[in-house]
C-alpha positions as a Python dict, from the first residue, in 0.01 Angstrom:
ca = {
    (1, 'M'): (0, 0, 0),
    (2, 'S'): (-335, 134, 104),
    (3, 'G'): (-288, 459, -83),
    (4, 'H'): (-251, 668, 232),
    (5, 'S'): (28, 918, 180),
    (6, 'K'): (234, 901, 498),
    (7, 'F'): (448, 1189, 378),
    (8, 'A'): (145, 1412, 328),
    (9, 'N'): (39, 1331, 683),
    (10, 'I'): (388, 1407, 810),
    (11, 'K'): (396, 1740, 627),
    (12, 'H'): (55, 1826, 772),
    (13, 'K'): (183, 1738, 1118),
    (14, 'K'): (499, 1940, 1066),
    (15, 'E'): (296, 2242, 954),
    (16, 'K'): (85, 2217, 1266),
    (17, 'N'): (400, 2186, 1473),
    (18, 'D'): (551, 2494, 1312),
    (19, 'A'): (240, 2685, 1413),
    (20, 'A'): (269, 2561, 1771),
    (21, 'K'): (638, 2507, 1840),
    (22, 'G'): (586, 2561, 2212),
    (23, 'K'): (365, 2252, 2221),
    (24, 'I'): (602, 2021, 2033),
    (25, 'F'): (902, 2148, 2231),
    (26, 'T'): (715, 2073, 2555),
    (27, 'I'): (637, 1722, 2431),
    (28, 'I'): (996, 1653, 2329),
    (29, 'G'): (1130, 1809, 2650),
    (30, 'R'): (930, 1557, 2852),
    (31, 'E'): (1052, 1273, 2631),
    (32, 'I'): (1411, 1386, 2691),
    (33, 'A'): (1350, 1387, 3067),
    (34, 'I'): (1205, 1035, 3059),
    (35, 'A'): (1487, 904, 2839),
    (36, 'V'): (1756, 1054, 3065),
    (37, 'K'): (1597, 917, 3382),
    (38, 'E'): (1564, 570, 3227),
    (39, 'G'): (1902, 542, 3056),
    (40, 'G'): (2129, 826, 3167),
    (41, 'P'): (2239, 1154, 3006),
    (42, 'D'): (2500, 1016, 2763),
    (43, 'P'): (2347, 960, 2419),
    (44, 'A'): (2633, 724, 2331),
    (45, 'N'): (2504, 480, 2592),
    (46, 'N'): (2131, 558, 2564),
    (47, 'S'): (1964, 465, 2235),
    (48, 'K'): (1627, 601, 2347),
    (49, 'L'): (1786, 941, 2414),
    (50, 'R'): (1955, 931, 2072),
    (51, 'D'): (1615, 871, 1912),
    (52, 'V'): (1457, 1160, 2101),
    (53, 'I'): (1745, 1392, 2007),
    (54, 'A'): (1698, 1298, 1641),
    (55, 'K'): (1326, 1373, 1675),
    (56, 'A'): (1407, 1707, 1840),
    (57, 'K'): (1641, 1806, 1560),
    (58, 'S'): (1388, 1708, 1292),
    (59, 'N'): (1146, 1947, 1463),
    (60, 'N'): (1408, 2225, 1458),
    (61, 'M'): (1462, 2231, 1833),
    (62, 'P'): (1782, 2432, 1899),
    (63, 'N'): (2083, 2233, 2019),
    (64, 'D'): (2121, 2446, 2331),
    (65, 'T'): (1759, 2374, 2425),
    (66, 'I'): (1824, 2001, 2385),
    (67, 'D'): (2142, 2023, 2594),
    (68, 'R'): (1965, 2220, 2869),
    (69, 'G'): (1690, 1960, 2882),
    (70, 'I'): (1940, 1676, 2920),
    (71, 'K'): (2138, 1857, 3191),
    (72, 'K'): (1823, 1951, 3381),
    (73, 'A'): (1694, 1594, 3379),
    (74, 'A'): (2032, 1457, 3482),
    (75, 'G'): (2119, 1708, 3751),
    (76, 'D'): (1796, 1807, 3923),
    (77, 'A'): (1683, 1545, 4175),
    (78, 'N'): (1375, 1754, 4243),
    (79, 'S'): (1268, 1781, 3881),
    (80, 'V'): (917, 1673, 3792),
    (81, 'N'): (873, 1297, 3761),
    (82, 'Y'): (652, 1218, 3464),
    (83, 'E'): (461, 894, 3431),
    (84, 'S'): (365, 739, 3101),
    (85, 'V'): (-7, 662, 3071),
    (86, 'T'): (-217, 529, 2784),
    (87, 'Y'): (-589, 569, 2726),
    (88, 'E'): (-800, 386, 2470),
    (89, 'G'): (-1143, 476, 2346),
    (90, 'Y'): (-1392, 520, 2068),
    (91, 'G'): (-1483, 811, 1848),
    (92, 'P'): (-1793, 831, 1627),
    (93, 'S'): (-1903, 520, 1434),
    (94, 'G'): (-1663, 296, 1621),
    (95, 'T'): (-1342, 472, 1524),
    (96, 'A'): (-1056, 364, 1749),
    (97, 'I'): (-836, 616, 1931),
    (98, 'I'): (-524, 560, 2143),
    (99, 'V'): (-388, 846, 2355),
    (100, 'K'): (-38, 840, 2504),
    (101, 'A'): (48, 1097, 2769),
    (102, 'L'): (326, 1192, 3007),
    (103, 'T'): (192, 1340, 3328),
    (104, 'D'): (278, 1443, 3682),
    (105, 'N'): (-89, 1411, 3784),
    (106, 'K'): (-275, 1108, 3651),
    (107, 'N'): (-611, 1218, 3792),
    (108, 'R'): (-594, 1551, 3607),
    (109, 'T'): (-486, 1391, 3281),
    (110, 'A'): (-750, 1118, 3295),
    (111, 'A'): (-1023, 1376, 3357),
    (112, 'N'): (-898, 1598, 3073),
    (113, 'V'): (-873, 1312, 2824),
    (114, 'R'): (-1219, 1185, 2918),
    (115, 'N'): (-1354, 1537, 2867),
    (116, 'C'): (-1202, 1552, 2516),
    (117, 'F'): (-1381, 1230, 2421),
    (118, 'T'): (-1709, 1340, 2578),
    (119, 'K'): (-1715, 1673, 2392),
    (120, 'G'): (-1680, 1485, 2063),
    (121, 'H'): (-1947, 1231, 2160),
    (122, 'G'): (-1690, 955, 2204),
    (123, 'N'): (-1609, 751, 2510),
    (124, 'I'): (-1309, 613, 2696),
    (125, 'G'): (-1284, 234, 2708),
    (126, 'T'): (-1082, -16, 2909),
    (127, 'Q'): (-715, -94, 2850),
    (128, 'G'): (-683, -314, 2543),
    (129, 'C'): (-1025, -230, 2400),
    (130, 'V'): (-883, -92, 2073),
    (131, 'S'): (-505, -146, 2084),
    (132, 'Y'): (-549, -492, 1931),
    (133, 'M'): (-654, -311, 1611),
    (134, 'F'): (-308, -151, 1583),
    (135, 'D'): (46, -279, 1532),
    (136, 'E'): (334, -111, 1713),
    (137, 'K'): (602, -43, 1455),
    (138, 'G'): (907, 170, 1399),
    (139, 'Q'): (819, 391, 1101),
    (140, 'I'): (1069, 592, 899),
    (141, 'I'): (957, 821, 618),
    (142, 'V'): (1204, 933, 351),
    (143, 'A'): (1084, 1197, 105),
    (144, 'K'): (1176, 1114, -253),
    (145, 'E'): (1283, 1472, -312),
    (146, 'D'): (1544, 1435, -33),
    (147, 'C'): (1679, 1095, -140),
    (148, 'K'): (1950, 1047, -402),
    (149, 'L'): (1921, 667, -397),
    (150, 'D'): (1673, 478, -611),
    (151, 'A'): (1407, 265, -443),
    (152, 'D'): (1595, -66, -472),
    (153, 'D'): (1917, 70, -323),
    (154, 'L'): (1734, 237, -32),
    (155, 'M'): (1535, -81, 29),
    (156, 'M'): (1849, -295, 45),
    (157, 'L'): (2014, -43, 277),
    (158, 'A'): (1712, -49, 508),
    (159, 'L'): (1675, -428, 506),
    (160, 'D'): (2047, -476, 570),
    (161, 'A'): (2013, -243, 872),
    (162, 'G'): (1737, -464, 1012),
    (163, 'A'): (1411, -326, 866),
    (164, 'D'): (1111, -558, 822),
    (165, 'D'): (933, -393, 532),
    (166, 'F'): (973, -125, 267),
    (167, 'N'): (694, 52, 79),
    (168, 'E'): (713, 302, -205),
    (169, 'E'): (449, 573, -230),
    (170, 'E'): (400, 855, -477),
    (171, 'D'): (613, 1108, -292),
    (172, 'S'): (799, 906, -30),
    (173, 'Y'): (936, 577, 95),
    (174, 'E'): (813, 410, 412),
    (175, 'I'): (1044, 183, 612),
    (176, 'L'): (894, -34, 887),
    (177, 'T'): (1078, -204, 1171),
    (178, 'T'): (1003, -381, 1495),
    (179, 'P'): (1012, -142, 1794),
    (180, 'E'): (1328, -319, 1911),
    (181, 'A'): (1512, -270, 1579),
    (182, 'F'): (1401, 90, 1524),
    (183, 'S'): (1706, 263, 1676),
    (184, 'A'): (1955, 46, 1486),
    (185, 'V'): (1777, 100, 1153),
    (186, 'R'): (1741, 477, 1205),
    (187, 'E'): (2108, 508, 1299),
    (188, 'G'): (2212, 288, 1007),
    (189, 'L'): (2030, 514, 762),
    (190, 'E'): (2163, 825, 936),
    (191, 'A'): (2520, 693, 901),
    (192, 'E'): (2464, 663, 525),
    (193, 'G'): (2350, 1025, 504),
    (194, 'I'): (1983, 946, 445),
    (195, 'T'): (1757, 1241, 530),
    (196, 'M'): (1443, 1129, 715),
    (197, 'A'): (1123, 1333, 705),
    (198, 'D'): (1004, 1150, 1015),
    (199, 'A'): (1121, 862, 1231),
    (200, 'E'): (937, 727, 1533),
    (201, 'V'): (787, 423, 1698),
    (202, 'T'): (417, 449, 1626),
    (203, 'M'): (87, 259, 1629),
    (204, 'L'): (-31, 171, 1279),
    (205, 'P'): (-397, 74, 1231),
    (206, 'Q'): (-458, -263, 1070),
    (207, 'N'): (-767, -122, 898),
    (208, 'Y'): (-908, 226, 846),
    (209, 'V'): (-1262, 348, 912),
    (210, 'S'): (-1429, 593, 673),
    (211, 'L'): (-1674, 850, 806),
    (212, 'S'): (-1942, 982, 571),
    (213, 'S'): (-2161, 1203, 786),
    (214, 'D'): (-2064, 1563, 854),
    (215, 'E'): (-2161, 1517, 1219),
    (216, 'D'): (-1921, 1225, 1266),
    (217, 'I'): (-1637, 1414, 1097),
    (218, 'T'): (-1704, 1722, 1311),
    (219, 'N'): (-1705, 1511, 1628),
    (220, 'I'): (-1385, 1317, 1564),
    (221, 'T'): (-1209, 1637, 1456),
    (222, 'R'): (-1320, 1795, 1783),
    (223, 'I'): (-1182, 1504, 1985),
    (224, 'L'): (-848, 1510, 1804),
    (225, 'D'): (-813, 1890, 1823),
    (226, 'L'): (-891, 1897, 2196),
    (227, 'L'): (-640, 1618, 2263),
    (228, 'D'): (-381, 1803, 2057),
    (229, 'E'): (-427, 2111, 2278),
    (230, 'D'): (-367, 1921, 2603),
    (231, 'D'): (-12, 1966, 2728),
    (232, 'D'): (-1, 1619, 2887),
    (233, 'V'): (-89, 1441, 2563),
    (234, 'Q'): (218, 1327, 2373),
    (235, 'E'): (74, 1126, 2087),
    (236, 'V'): (-265, 1031, 1948),
    (237, 'F'): (-323, 737, 1715),
    (238, 'H'): (-650, 661, 1537),
    (239, 'N'): (-789, 457, 1248),
    (240, 'W'): (-1003, 728, 1086),
    (241, 'D'): (-941, 739, 714),
    (242, 'E'): (-900, 1116, 677),
}
């Protein structure tokens, strides 16, 4: 392993989410709407919706809020139709940034995302300009403090469920899958009572970029903070070695 503590990053993300629950609930609400429109409102027949519900629960979204979101998406023909859009670009010193958004107005979102990059002295690139530096993977994080199994038993459980790779870190275990196998592996672990600190399909950088100058660090932090504040932005991936 590279020494990056995924669990520390997850805890940092969770702390930020706890401070801005409205933001994360908006993000998950849109993901629920997309999942329902693509696969229907019954989680039993919609693996993507099951994954989003699991994500919602891990972020402490109330069950009635989840249920309302599903019913609204299923029953309201006039509800907002969100489109999924992806932007790729560069931060300071060639750092790579991928932005995934759900929007009802692509012109507004494109302008806002471009503005975030500009204010941090970065720039938007063309589709594919940085995504080749990342691998799309299902990533499941299990905190050691929440897991009764030892590493070997958890690894065998994950591999038997269809995982590709298993890594042990100081405070957590990381399980990697293909995007296609993610739902089956997550549900397999869930069925065995494994508590997951985080579980999602993500973009993992093949290599990380270190920034040494205070100016570069200030600029990339500005880009990431501005993107985080935008309601259309769902996820941001980057290869900055924080």
